[in-house]
N, C-alpha and C positions, 0 to 999 in steps of 0.2 A: 294205768287204772286209776283215775280222781280218787283224793279223799271223796269231794264231791259225791262223785257216782258210786261209790263204793258204800256210804252212809247212806246213801238216799232212800233205800228201801225201808229202815228203819222210820220213814215216815207210815208206812205200812203198819208194824206193828204198832206205835201211838194209837192207829187209825181204828183197828181193831180192838185195842183195847175200849176206845171211846164209844164206838159202833155198841158193845157189848156189854158196858156199864149201863150205859144210855136205855137201850131193850128191857137191860133187867131194870133198871127203875119201874118203865111203863111198867113194865109185867109184876112189877111185885104192888104194883096203885093198882091195877086193874082187874087181875085174875082175883080169884077167890082161893084160900091156902087149899091143896091138894084135891078140890073139886073139876072134876075136868071139863073145859069148854071143848067140846064138838067142832073142828076149823073143816077137816072133810070125812065128815062123817068118822065113824072110830078111828077110819086109820089114821089120820093124824092129828092130837089134839093136845092144849096146851092146856097143863094142870102145874101150877105152880110147886115148886118145895124144894127144901134147902138139904143140900146134902154136907155134912160138917167132917164127912172124908173126903178120901178121892175118887176115881171112878171106879162104878160100878159096887161104891161103898167102903172099897177096901179101906182097912184102917178103923172102923165105928165101933169097933169093941175094944179100942187099944185105950189102954189109962192118957190122963191128960201129956205125960212126958212125951209120950209114944205116939201119940197124934202129932201133939205138935211138931213133934222131928220130921212125922212122913209126910203132914200136909203143910206146913210152912217152911223147912229148912229142904229136905230134900227136892222140890219143885223150883225151887230158887235155884239149889246147885243146879238142877239140869237146866234152868236157864242161862246160868251164868255158862257152862259149857256149849250151850249153841250159842253164846255170844261172843264166844273165846274162838270158836270156828270159824265166826262169822265175818269177825274182825282181824285174825290170822290168816285165817285160810287166802293163800296167796294166787292159787290157781280156781279158786271157787269163779265156777261163772257166776254172770248177776243174776239168771233165771234161778239157780240154787241160793242166790243169795236172799231172793225176793220169799223165795217159797222159805225161807230158816228167819226170816221177819215177820213174816203169817203165826211159823210155829210160837217163838214169842209171843207176839201179839193175845194167840191166846193164853199162853200159859201166865203172860201177865195178867189177862182177864178173869180167870180164876185165884190169882194170885191176890186181888184186890179185893174179892168179897172176902176171903180166908183171913185176910188182917182188918177189913172196916165192917163184915157183919158177922158179928158173934151167933146166929147159928147156922152157919156155914154158906156154900155158895149157892146159888140160885138157880136152878133147874127148871124148865118149864116144857119142852121139844119131848113130847109124848108120841110115840110110832108105832103101831100094831106091825108085831115082825110074826106073825103068822104061824111060831110054833117052832123056827129055824134054830140052832143051839137051845133047843129046851125052853124058849123067851113063848111068852105070849104076846109080850108088848116089850119093846127095846128099853134099858133102862132110861128116866127121863134125863135127857140133857142139854145144851145150851148152844149159844153162838161160839163160844171159846172153843167146847169140847168141838163142836163141829170143824172149827177153822185148821185145830192142830190137827183131826182124823184126816180132813182132807189134805192139808197140806203135808202131814208124815206120809199120805199113799203115794200124792204127790211126790218128794221127796226122792221115794223108794223108786219110781217109776223113770225119775231123772237119772238116777245113780245108773241101774241096768244102759238104760238106751246110752248113756256116755262110756259105760262096759263097755256095750256090747260094739259101738263105733271107733274106741282105740285099738280092743280086740282088729276090726276089721282092717285097721290101718296098717 
């Protein structure tokens, strides 16, 4: 595989960061803070909030040092590990490179917020969850979060499919 083909998926990483930040900028200018705006009735709302911690507010109660390690150092370490695997994986299929690029883009999109927005990551997508897992509403999230989750699930499915194919060969 040529170096160019190997690195091409990193365009997706940059695109995810760019779109995520552009949408967050628009949302932060257009929505009232903390007041839901119905998009599809009560099912889908946009509610502008900021999260100084990780997903589901993990680490919110930590002291300053703990929160810095948890929100700034740990995510960059994870992105670094994914990038290393992306670059060093010799047998990594091109499709999985694109998926890893999406995961890095989502992770970096939220990191931009953590470094440049003192109140934390901008979240705004607010979905009714009908009491599943005890949630009346899913915790508010953003495009970067969505990208990481969808790409993570896709990567898992890809690994399972690859494993089944190898077993059958």
